[in-house]
C-alpha positions in Angstrom: -5.4 105.1 92.8 -2.0 106.5 94.1 -3.6 106.0 97.5 -4.4 102.4 96.6 -1.2 101.5 95.5 0.7 103.2 98.7 -1.8 101.2 101.0 -0.7 97.9 98.9 2.8 99.0 99.4 2.5 99.5 103.1 0.7 96.1 103.5 3.4 94.0 101.5 6.6 95.9 103.5 5.6 93.8 106.6 5.1 90.6 104.8 8.4 91.2 102.9 10.2 91.7 106.6 8.5 88.8 108.0 9.5 86.3 105.4 12.3 84.0 107.0 14.0 81.8 104.3 14.6 78.6 106.7 10.9 79.1 108.2 9.4 79.6 104.6 11.2 76.6 103.3 9.7 74.6 106.1 6.1 75.7 105.6 6.3 75.2 101.6 8.0 71.9 102.0 5.4 70.7 104.3 2.5 71.8 101.9 4.0 70.0 99.2 4.7 66.8 101.2 0.8 66.9 102.1 -0.3 67.1 98.6 -1.5 70.7 99.0 0.1 71.6 95.5 -1.8 74.6 94.5 -1.0 76.2 97.9 2.8 75.0 97.7 3.2 76.4 94.0 1.4 79.6 95.1 3.9 80.2 98.3 6.8 79.1 96.6 6.3 81.5 93.9 5.2 84.6 96.0 8.5 83.6 98.5 10.7 83.7 95.7 9.6 87.3 94.8 9.9 88.5 98.4 12.9 86.8 100.3 16.5 86.4 99.7 17.0 82.7 99.4 20.3 81.1 98.6 20.9 79.3 95.6 20.2 75.7 96.8 17.2 77.1 98.6 16.1 78.8 95.3 16.4 75.6 93.4 14.4 73.4 95.7 11.3 76.2 95.5 11.5 76.2 91.7 11.4 72.2 92.0 8.4 72.2 94.3 6.6 74.8 92.2 7.4 72.9 89.1 6.3 69.6 90.4 3.2 71.0 92.0 2.0 72.4 88.8 2.8 69.1 87.0 0.6 67.2 89.5 -1.9 70.0 89.1 -1.7 69.1 85.2 -0.4 72.9 84.6 2.5 71.7 81.9 3.1 75.2 81.0 3.6 76.6 84.7 5.6 73.2 85.3 8.0 74.0 82.1 8.5 77.7 83.3 9.6 76.6 86.9 12.0 73.8 85.5 13.3 76.7 83.5 13.8 78.8 86.2 15.3 75.9 88.2 18.0 75.3 85.1 18.9 79.0 85.3 20.2 78.7 88.6 21.8 75.3 88.3 22.0 74.1 84.3 23.4 70.6 85.7 20.8 69.8 88.3 19.4 66.5 88.3 16.0 65.5 89.7 15.9 62.4 92.4 14.4 59.7 90.4 13.1 58.0 93.7 11.1 60.9 94.7 10.1 62.5 91.1 7.7 60.4 89.0 9.4 59.5 85.6 6.7 61.6 83.4 7.9 64.7 85.5 11.4 63.7 84.9 11.0 63.5 81.2 9.3 67.0 81.0 12.1 68.3 83.2 15.0 66.8 80.7 12.9 68.2 77.6 13.1 71.7 78.7 16.6 71.2 79.3 17.1 70.0 76.0 15.3 72.5 74.4 17.3 75.4 76.0 20.6 73.7 75.8 22.2 76.8 74.2 20.8 79.3 77.0 22.0 77.1 79.6 25.5 76.8 78.2 25.8 80.4 78.4 24.5 80.2 82.2 27.3 77.7 82.8 29.7 80.2 81.4 28.2 82.8 83.6 28.4 80.7 86.6 32.0 79.7 86.0 33.2 83.1 85.4 31.3 84.0 88.8 33.3 81.1 90.5 36.4 82.4 89.0 36.0 85.7 90.0 35.0 84.5 93.5 38.4 82.7 93.8 40.3 85.7 92.5 38.7 87.8 95.2 39.7 85.5 97.8 43.2 85.1 96.5 43.3 88.9 96.5 42.2 89.1 99.8 44.7 86.5 101.1 47.4 88.5 99.3 46.5 91.5 100.9 46.2 89.6 104.2 49.9 88.5 103.8 51.2 91.7 103.0 49.8 93.2 106.0 51.5 90.2 107.8 54.6 91.0 106.1 54.3 94.9 106.7 53.6 94.3 110.5 56.7 92.1 110.8 58.9 94.7 109.2 57.7 97.3 111.4 58.3 94.9 114.3 61.8 94.7 113.0 62.3 98.4 112.2 61.2 99.0 116.2 63.9 96.3 117.0 61.0 94.6 118.8 59.9 91.0 118.5 56.8 89.5 119.7 57.4 86.5 122.0 54.6 84.4 122.7 54.7 82.1 125.9 52.4 79.3 126.4 52.5 78.1 129.9 50.8 74.6 130.6 49.4 74.0 134.3 48.8 70.9 136.1 45.5 70.2 137.8 46.9 68.3 140.5 48.9 71.2 141.9 45.5 73.0 142.7 44.8 70.1 145.1 48.2 70.9 147.2 48.2 72.8 150.4 49.8 76.2 151.2 48.3 78.2 148.3 50.2 76.0 145.6 47.3 76.5 143.1 47.1 80.3 143.7 51.0 80.5 143.1 51.0 78.4 140.0 48.3 80.7 138.6 50.3 83.8 139.4 48.0 85.1 142.0 50.8 85.7 144.7 48.7 87.7 147.1 46.1 84.8 147.5 48.6 82.4 147.4 50.8 83.8 150.3 47.5 84.6 152.5 46.5 80.7 152.1 50.0 79.5 152.8 50.5 81.8 155.7 46.9 81.0 157.3 47.5 77.2 156.8 50.9 77.2 158.0 49.9 79.4 161.0 46.9 76.7 161.9 49.4 73.6 161.2 52.1 75.3 163.7 49.6 76.0 166.3 48.3 72.1 166.0 51.9 71.0 166.2 52.4 73.2 169.0 49.4 72.3 171.0 50.3 68.6 170.6 53.6 69.1 171.9 52.0 71.1 174.8 49.8 68.2 175.5 52.5 65.9 175.7 54.3 68.0 178.3 51.7 67.6 180.5 52.2 64.2 180.9 54.3 62.7 184.0 55.2 59.0 185.1 53.6 57.6 188.2 54.3 54.4 190.0 51.6 52.1 191.3 53.0 49.8 193.7 51.1 46.5 194.6 51.7 45.6 198.4 49.9 42.2 197.8 52.0 41.0 194.8 55.9 40.5 194.5 57.8 40.0 191.4 59.9 36.7 191.0 62.8 38.0 192.7 60.9 38.9 195.8 60.7 42.7 195.0 57.2 44.9 195.2 55.1 44.6 191.9 55.3 48.3 190.4 53.4 49.2 187.7 54.5 52.8 185.8 51.5 54.9 184.3 51.9 57.8 182.2 49.3 60.4 182.7 48.2 64.0 183.2 47.8 65.4 186.7 44.5 66.2 187.8 45.7 69.6 188.6 46.4 70.2 184.9 43.3 68.9 183.5 42.4 72.5 182.6 45.6 73.1 180.8 45.0 69.8 178.7 41.8 70.7 177.7 42.5 74.1 176.4 45.6 72.6 174.2 43.1 70.0 173.3 40.9 72.5 172.0 43.3 74.4 170.2 44.7 71.4 168.6 41.5 70.1 167.3 40.3 73.6 166.4 43.5 74.5 164.6 43.5 71.2 163.0 40.0 71.6 161.4 40.7 75.3 160.4 43.7 73.7 158.4 41.8 71.5 156.6 38.9 73.8 155.8 41.4 76.4 154.5 43.1 73.8 152.5 39.5 72.7 151.0 38.8 76.4 150.4 42.1 76.8 148.4 41.9 74.0 146.5 38.4 74.8 145.4 39.2 78.5 144.6 42.2 77.1 142.4 40.2 74.3 140.5 37.6 77.2 139.8 40.0 79.3 138.2 42.0 77.0 136.6 43.0 77.1 133.0 45.1 74.2 131.2 47.3 76.7 129.4 47.8 80.4 129.4 49.1 82.5 126.4 51.2 85.5 127.1 52.7 87.7 124.7 55.6 90.3 125.2 57.7 92.7 123.1 61.8 92.0 123.3 64.2 93.9 121.7 65.8 92.0 118.7 69.4 93.0 119.9 70.8 94.2 123.0 70.6 98.0 123.3 73.9 99.6 123.1 75.6 100.4 126.4 76.7 103.5 127.3 80.3 104.1 127.9 81.2 103.7 131.7 84.3 105.0 133.5 86.1 103.7 136.7 88.7 105.1 138.8 91.0 102.8 140.2 93.8 103.1 143.4 96.0 100.0 143.8 99.2 99.6 145.6 102.7 99.7 144.3 106.0 98.7 146.1 106.8 102.3 147.9 103.7 104.1 147.1 100.4 103.9 145.4 99.3 103.7 141.6 96.2 105.0 140.1 94.3 104.4 136.8 91.0 104.8 135.1 89.2 102.0 133.6 86.7 102.9 130.5 83.8 100.4 129.4 82.1 100.4 126.3 
C-alpha cells in the first residue's frame, strides 16, 4: 500500500510542477467556451488544488466550475463552487450578458443563505488590506529613515553628493575635427580625429597653392591682327609650363587624395560620435560641505627703507 502511495505522489509531483496558471486558465476557459462543461469543471477543480493562482484567477475558475456544473444540472456542485467563489470575493457580481438568469438566481441565493459567513469574510479581507497598507507604510517609513540616516552620515563626513546632468547636442556629432568625441569626453579620440583631419586639410590647401605657384603667364602675339591703335594683337594666357607637368600631377594627386581622406575621416568621426551619443549624462561626485581649514603659513619679507633694509614675517591663517 505504501508503495502505491509513493508511486502516486511521484506521478503527481511532475504534474504540479508543470501547471502554469496563465496557460491553465487559457485551457480551462477554452474548454468552457466550447461547451465541454464536464472537462472544464474537472480540470478547474484539479488545477485549483495544484497551482498557485491569484485571487482574480481563482474567482474565474470557481465561476467556470459553478457554471459548468449548472449547465450539467448538478445544482449541488454548482452551489458549492459559487460559495467558494464568494469566499474569495464576497461582493463579486456575475455578468448578466454572459450568464443566464437562472444561474444568476442560484448564485444570489447562495449569497443570501451565507450572508453571515460572507460578512465575516469581508471583515477578514478588510483586515488583510489594512495590514498590507500598514506593512507598505512601515516599509516606506524604513526607507525614509534610511535616506535620512545616509544624509546625516554625509553631513558627518562633511561631504555632499552633487549630481550633474550634462545635456549633449546631436548636431555637434556632425562637426569635423573630433567635435563629437570632445563633447563625449573622449579626448584621446577627439585629438586623433582633429590632428588627422587638420593634417589632411593643411596638405590639401598647401597642394592647392603649390599648383597655383606653377602657373606662369605667356603672351601670344598675333602677327596678322592689330588693335585699333595699330599695335600688335596680344593675348595673355595663364598656364603651367610643359616642363613642370610632373610637379602638377604630383600636387594634384596630393590635393585630391588629402581632400578625400579629410572627408572620409570626417564621416568616420561623425559616425563614431553618433553611435556613442547619449542625450544626457549623469555624473555624481562627493564635495565637501565647507572648505577644509587652511594650515597656517609664514612668509619672510625683505624690503628697502631710507638708508637701509627692513625685514618682516607675514603669517597667514
